[in-house]
N, C-alpha and C positions, 0 to 999 in steps of 0.2 A: 542428548545431554552429555554423554561420555563419547569422546572421539574414538573411533576404531583405529587400532595400531596395527600396521603391517610391516613385516621385516622381509620383504621380497627383494631379490636381486642385489642385496648388499648395500642398498642406498640408505639404510637406517630407517627409523620409524617415521611414518607419514600419516597424516590425518585423512580420513575418508573425504573424498572430493565433495559429496553432497552436503556434508556438515559445514564445510568451510565456505561454500558458495551460497548457502541458503540466505535469502534476503532478511534483513533485520526489520525492526519496527519502523525505523525512519525510512528505509527503502520502500516498505509497503505503503506508508503514508504518501511518500513522494510519488510513487507509481499511481496510486489512487487519484491524487490531485491532478497529475499530468494526464491521465486517461480521461478524467472528467472534463478537462478543458481541451482535449484532443491534441495534445502536444507530446504524447508518449514516444520516446525514441525506440527505434527498432531493437537496439542492443538491450535496453531495459525490458522491453516486452519479451524478448527471447529469454532473458534471465528469469523473469517472473514465471513464464510457462515451463521452463526447464527445471528450475530448482525450487520454486515456491509452491507452497500448499495453498489450495483454494480458500480455506476457511478464513485466514487473516484478511484476504482481499475482500471477501464477502462481508465480513464485519466492518472493515474500514469503509467500504462502499455504502453500506447501510447507514453508518454513522454520518458520513459526509452528506448523503441524500437527505436525511432527517434534519441535519443542521442547516442545509441549504434551504429547505422548505420553511423552516422556522424563521430564518433570516428574511426570506421573502415576505412572509406573513407580517413580521415586525415592521419592515419597510412600508408595506401597504397601509398598515394601521397608523404609522407615523404620518404618512402623506395625507391620509383621510382626516386624521385628527387636526393637522395644521390647516387643512382646507375647511374645517368646520363641518365635515360631513359624517361624523361618527355618531 
């Protein structure tokens, strides 16, 4: 939440490297979708593993998986309904 300030080597205050590079919500969603479709770039994957925490990716992956399954169930029900097989 609060950035660490360091006054080393006379270069003025600087923020902690991990705080500034930590992936945001949009980056977590983008990485989750890219990984689900198998198109995750090497650069994004390295960023996720180096600076990201596992919990946001687990939550995003779980939400995506549940939404995907519900979408498939809905599509199957619509197809069966339109074919008169329900």
